[in-house]
C-alpha atoms as a printed R data frame, in Angstrom:
   type eleno elety resid chain resno       x       y      z
1  ATOM     1    CA   MET     A     1  15.078   3.530 13.696
2  ATOM     2    CA   ALA     A     2  17.035   1.729 10.433
3  ATOM     3    CA   LYS     A     3  14.771   0.102  7.697
4  ATOM     4    CA   GLU     A     4  14.123  -3.427  8.522
5  ATOM     5    CA   PRO     A     5  15.111  -5.476  5.674
6  ATOM     6    CA   ARG     A     6  12.541  -6.588  3.141
7  ATOM     7    CA   ASN     A     7  11.602 -10.593  4.138
8  ATOM     8    CA   SER     A     8  12.168  -9.323  7.677
9  ATOM     9    CA   PRO     A     9   9.130 -10.369 10.338
10 ATOM    10    CA   ARG     A    10   8.261  -6.717 10.958
11 ATOM    11    CA   SER     A    11   8.356  -5.588  7.487
12 ATOM    12    CA   VAL     A    12   6.097  -8.926  6.517
13 ATOM    13    CA   LEU     A    13   4.120  -7.682  9.559
14 ATOM    14    CA   ALA     A    14   3.563  -4.257  8.122
15 ATOM    15    CA   ARG     A    15   3.392  -5.179  4.680
16 ATOM    16    CA   ASN     A    16   0.384  -7.761  5.815
17 ATOM    17    CA   VAL     A    17  -1.256  -5.722  8.132
18 ATOM    18    CA   ARG     A    18  -1.748  -2.798  5.962
19 ATOM    19    CA   ARG     A    19  -3.125  -5.001  3.132
20 ATOM    20    CA   LEU     A    20  -5.784  -6.703  4.833
21 ATOM    21    CA   ARG     A    21  -6.600  -3.351  6.937
22 ATOM    22    CA   LEU     A    22  -6.969  -2.164  3.161
23 ATOM    23    CA   GLU     A    23  -8.755  -5.578  1.752
24 ATOM    24    CA   ARG     A    24 -11.664  -4.777  3.608
25 ATOM    25    CA   GLY     A    25 -12.019  -1.244  3.923
26 ATOM    26    CA   TYR     A    26 -10.663  -0.318  6.818
27 ATOM    27    CA   SER     A    27  -8.734   3.074  8.228
28 ATOM    28    CA   GLN     A    28  -5.807   3.068 10.376
29 ATOM    29    CA   GLU     A    29  -8.882   4.446 13.291
30 ATOM    30    CA   GLU     A    30 -11.510   1.906 12.605
31 ATOM    31    CA   LEU     A    31  -9.204  -1.010 12.541
32 ATOM    32    CA   ALA     A    32  -7.836   0.217 15.804
33 ATOM    33    CA   ALA     A    33 -10.755   0.271 16.838
34 ATOM    34    CA   GLU     A    34 -12.162  -2.826 15.818
35 ATOM    35    CA   ALA     A    35  -8.796  -4.426 17.341
36 ATOM    36    CA   LYS     A    36  -9.058  -2.086 20.716
37 ATOM    37    CA   THR     A    37  -6.414  -1.070 20.316
38 ATOM    38    CA   ARG     A    38  -4.755   2.707 19.406
39 ATOM    39    CA   GLN     A    39  -4.842   4.164 16.073
40 ATOM    40    CA   ALA     A    40  -1.068   4.940 16.754
41 ATOM    41    CA   LEU     A    41  -0.238   1.153 17.037
42 ATOM    42    CA   VAL     A    42  -1.647   0.535 14.410
43 ATOM    43    CA   SER     A    43   0.192   3.019 12.350
44 ATOM    44    CA   LYS     A    44   3.648   1.897 13.837
45 ATOM    45    CA   VAL     A    45   3.151  -1.290 12.773
46 ATOM    46    CA   GLU     A    46   2.149  -0.540  9.200
47 ATOM    47    CA   VAL     A    47   5.853   0.861  9.239
48 ATOM    48    CA   SER     A    48   7.767  -1.478 10.806
49 ATOM    49    CA   ASP     A    49   8.089   0.725 13.938
50 ATOM    50    CA   ALA     A    50   6.888  -1.050 16.466
51 ATOM    51    CA   ASN     A    51   7.124  -4.247 18.716
52 ATOM    52    CA   PRO     A    52   3.623  -5.240 19.328
53 ATOM    53    CA   THR     A    53   2.463  -7.042 22.068
54 ATOM    54    CA   LEU     A    54   1.515 -10.897 21.033
55 ATOM    55    CA   ASP     A    55  -2.097  -9.686 22.306
56 ATOM    56    CA   SER     A    56  -2.012  -7.139 20.486
57 ATOM    57    CA   LEU     A    57  -1.620  -8.893 17.610
58 ATOM    58    CA   ALA     A    58  -4.352 -11.613 18.785
59 ATOM    59    CA   ARG     A    59  -6.497  -8.466 18.418
60 ATOM    60    CA   LEU     A    60  -5.280  -7.331 15.031
61 ATOM    61    CA   ALA     A    61  -5.683 -10.476 13.474
62 ATOM    62    CA   ARG     A    62  -9.473 -11.026 14.766
63 ATOM    63    CA   ALA     A    63 -10.474  -8.112 13.804
64 ATOM    64    CA   LEU     A    64  -8.663  -8.659 10.391
65 ATOM    65    CA   GLY     A    65 -10.643 -12.110 10.185
66 ATOM    66    CA   VAL     A    66  -8.071 -13.824  9.877
67 ATOM    67    CA   ASP     A    67  -4.944 -16.539 11.975
68 ATOM    68    CA   LEU     A    68  -2.248 -15.127 13.522
69 ATOM    69    CA   ALA     A    69  -0.105 -16.962 11.084
70 ATOM    70    CA   GLU     A    70  -1.369 -15.462  8.263
71 ATOM    71    CA   LEU     A    71   0.141 -11.440  9.988
72 ATOM    72    CA   PHE     A    72   3.210 -13.381  9.153
73 ATOM    73    CA   ASP     A    73   2.489 -15.141  5.939
74 ATOM    74    CA   ALA     A    74   5.619 -14.065  3.836
75 ATOM    75    CA   SER     A    75   4.730 -15.707  0.863
76 ATOM    76    CA   ARG     A    76   1.280 -12.938  0.428
77 ATOM    77    CA   LYS     A    77   2.468 -10.177 -1.187
């Protein structure tokens, strides 16, 4: 798959999920368990290689303790 542009929704999502996960001290496995999803999905999201469902995104956001919109906040570094 071609590399996503830095400000594409997938790239922003990837950066934010990884940043939030690390800020909370979660491994990918721990976040996946908390979000009731697979570690492979967390990994693919973090490298911009997933097209997750809205339900999956909502579970990730809930597990990270943020609103869904924060996952797509391009102003966060």
